[in-house]
N, C-alpha and C positions, 0 to 999 in steps of 0.2 A: 598871688591872696582870691584874683577876679577869678579867674580859672578853680581855685579849689571852692571856692564860695557855689556855684555853678554847680560843679560835682554831687557836691552837701546836698544843695536844690532838687535836685532831679535826684537821687539818690533814696529823698524825703518822697517824692510825689509818687514815687513807685511801690515803696513802702505804705502808702495810703489808700493806693489804688487796691493794693492785693487785700487792706483788710477791709477795704469797701467786699470785693467780691466773697472774700472768705463773709463777711456778716451776711453778707446778700443769702450765700448759698446756706447760710447759717439756719437766716428767716424762712428760706423760702423748705429746709428739712424740717424745723420746729412749723409749720404750716398745717405742712404735709401730715405729722406724728396728732397732730390737734385734730385735722378731721377725720383720719382714720387711726384712733387707739391702740385697734392689734396689732399693727408692724413701727411697733416701738419694740419689739423684740424680733424682730426681722434682722436676719442675716445676708449681708447683699452679698451677692458674688459674680464676680466678672462670668463675661460671656465668654462661655470659646469661642477661641478662634477656629478658621478651616482646619486648621495643623493639626486643634486637640482633639477633634471631629473625625480624624482618620481613623477608619478601622481598622482591625487585624490585617484586611486581604490586603491593602495599599500599605502598607509596611514593607520596605526596605527587603528585607529577609526574605519573603512571601514571593517580593516580586522578581527578586532574581531566583529564586530558587525554579519560580517557573519559567522562567529564559531558560535557564543553565538547561532544566527538563527539555523546554520545544527545542534548543540547541543541539540533542545530543537524540529527538530522532531522526533517524534515513528518511525523508521522504519519497526521494526515489527508491529503495528498497520496499516502500511500503505500497506505493502505485503496484509496482512489478508486482508485489503479491497479492497485489487485489485481482488484479488482469489476467494470474495465472490461475489461482482460486476461482475466477467466473468463468474463465474457458474451458478449465478442466473439470467443473461441474456443470454445462453446457452439456463439450464434446460424451463426458459418462453418463448425465441421465438422458438427453434425447437418442445418444446411440441405444444405449441397452432398449429401450423404448422402441424407437425402430426397429432394430433387431428381430425383437417379438412379432411385429407388424410383419415384416417381410415374407417369416417362417407361417404367418398363417396364410399370407395373398398365397404362395406359391406350391402350401396344402391344399386348399382350398378350389384353384381355381389352373394351375400350372402342371401340377405332379401329385396327381392319384393317389398315387400306388408311393407307402411310407420306404420301401427298400428303394425306394428310387434317389431320394432327396434325401435317407439317413445320414451319409457323410456332410452335405448341408447346415444340417440339423446340430450336431457334435460340435462342428467348429461355428456355427453363433452359438451353440453354450458354452463352448471356451473362450470364444470372445467377449460372451459376458462373468463370466468370473477375471479374465485379466483388466475389464473395464472395473470390474471395483477392486484387485491392488492398482491399479493406474490413481482410480480415486486417493485411495489410501495413502500412498506412496508421497504420490504429488500433493496433499496436506502436513505430511508429514515435513517433507524437501521446502516447502514453500515457508513452514515457518522456522525451521535452521537458516535461511538465506536470510530469513527476516532477523534472527540474533547474529547470525553474523554480523551484517549491516549496522547492529546496535553497538556489537564491540569494536568494528574498525571506526565507524564517528567517534564513539566514544575513547578511541586510539589516537588516532590525527587530532582530535581537537585538545585534548586532554582535560576531560571535563570532569576528573575524579583523583585529581590530585599524582600520585606517581603510579601511571598508568601507562605500564610500558609495554613496549611488545617485543615479544618474544619469539626465537626460529620456531616451536612446536608454531605458534598462530600463524603465522609466514608462510608454513608448507599448509595448514587448512585454508588457507584462503585460495595459494594456487591448487588444490585439490579440489577447491568447489567450482574453478575456472575451470579443469578441466572436465568437471564432470556435467557441469552448467552445458557446455558446448556438447559434450556428447548424446545429452540429451537434446538437445536442440535440433541437431540432425535427426535424431530418430524423431523429434515429432514434427521435421518435415518429410518424411517420409509417410507420419501417421496422416498429417494432412493431408496427401495425395493421394492414399490410399481409401479417407474418407470422401475425398472425388470421387469415387467408382460408380456408389449407390448415386450418387446423385445425378450425376450422368445418366446413368439406366433408367431412374423412372420418372428422372426427362424428358426420353426418349419416350417412353411409358404415356407419359403425358401428351407431350406432342402428335402422339399421334391416335390420341383421342380428340384433341382439339380438330386436328382434322377431318375424322367421323363427323364430331358436330359440324362441321363448317355447311355453310345454305348451298358449296357446290354440289357435296358429297351427300349431305342428310337424304335421306329417302330415296336414292340408287344404287341401282342392281351392285355399284363397282363399290357400295361399304364391304357386302361381305369378304372381297378379297385385299382390304387393309388390316395387316396380320401382326401383330409383335411374338415372336421366338424370343424366350428366354433361353432358351436351351446353347444359341449363338454367345452368350454372355460365360457359359461354363462356370457358370453356378449348379446346373443339375447336368445329368450325362444326355449323351445323344436319344437312348431309348426309351425317354421319359415320359410317360401319355397325361397329357395332351401335347404339351413343351409349348406348341403353339395357339394365340388365344385371338383370334381375327372379330370382324363389325361390331354389331350389337354387345356379345360375350365382352371385347375389349370394354365399348363403352361405359357397362354394367359395373366394371371389375373398377373402371378412374372414378365411380360415382360412391364406392364404397370408402368408407369410413377410417381402416384399416390404410387403404391405398393415401387417401388423403393426409392422414395421420404420420403416414411412416416418412411420406416426401418430404412435407416440413420439416419433419423433425430429425431427419438425412442433411436439411441443408441448415439446420441449426448447430448440428453436430459437427458439421466441416468448416463453419462461421467460429463454433469455439474452440474445435485445431487451430485453425491458424489466428485465433488472441492468445493461447498459449504457447506458436512459437514467438509472438513480437513479445513475450511476458517474460520467454526464459532467453531472449535476444536482448533484450532489457536488462536482465539480470547477469549476461554475460558482460556487458558493457561495465555496469556494477562495482560487479569483482573487479575484471582488468583493474579498472582505476584504484581499487580500495585495494589491491595488492600494489599497487606502484606507491601506492599512499605509504603504506607501512614500509613496502619497502625503502622509502628516501625516511620517513621517520626512524629506523633502523640506525639509519648510517651517522641521522644526527645526533641520534642516544650516544652511538659510539665517540662520536666527535666529543661529545659535554663528555661525561666519563670521562675521556685523553683531557680533555681538558683540566676540569674539577681535576683529576690526579696530580698533574703539571704543577698548578698551583697550589695544590696542598703541599707537595715536596719545596716550591719556592718559601712559601710559612716555611715551612721548619728551618730552612737553610739557613733564611733571616732571624731566625726564633736562636741559632746557634749560634749565628757571628752575632748577634747582640750578648749571650750569655757569654763568647768568649773576651768580647771587649770589655765587659763587667768582671772578668775577674782577672784583665791586667791591671787595668784600674784600682 
């Protein structure tokens, strides 16, 4: 009896405390309405939590979509494409202007007769047209390789559901590997060829520096320091004058055409080197992607065979159950 009485007393105590709290809360609300009469019809709304304040950008669907899109970006192909575009742009733009400056220097100083350098002018004009073609081709080729990188990344990571590789896709990837290898070897030759005018202009510039040096400046031996462009084979041996010496050579080195052509050839050579590095980078990417696609095709064939066997096993089990039911 005593424990029951104690329990009842405790319950009565708790109920009385709750009544006190409720009555105290009602008194506070009544005092608030008495002090602010216009607040009687006010509707109290709960304060939104941080989860309720989340905007549409923080929803799981948008976040997962952004992560999925970022996961499908072929960052290695993107870096190689940017490097390739930069290298080709430097080579084509600087090379085109430098070739025009070279023709101007030859016509004004080393070959005054137009017939002597007519062949060289035609070759340089042809090279300028080739530069236009190289720029257009590599712009399209870089975009195609970037698109192939997107395709391969999506196929390997299976970002788009039932996205499967095909034999045609693997053949295209293999073709790009071979074509990029050939272009890489060709650009190695272009890089070596672009170093030839840099070497020629460097020899002329170093000769001018010798003329400007205090040891030779103002002496009679200055006029004996010469540069003969005919020895490089760009103009024939009967070209006049073909050889420039002394102060005339120093004046050539001080011209704007020489300064711009020399530095533009250096930048063009650097652009050709950057293009070679980009093509090597592309070659590594395409080779790895082709290997990934090959492995993915084998895994796909294995999964198809496994699914077919599981389906056959289920058919056998269903037929056996039907036969058992028919016997019973």
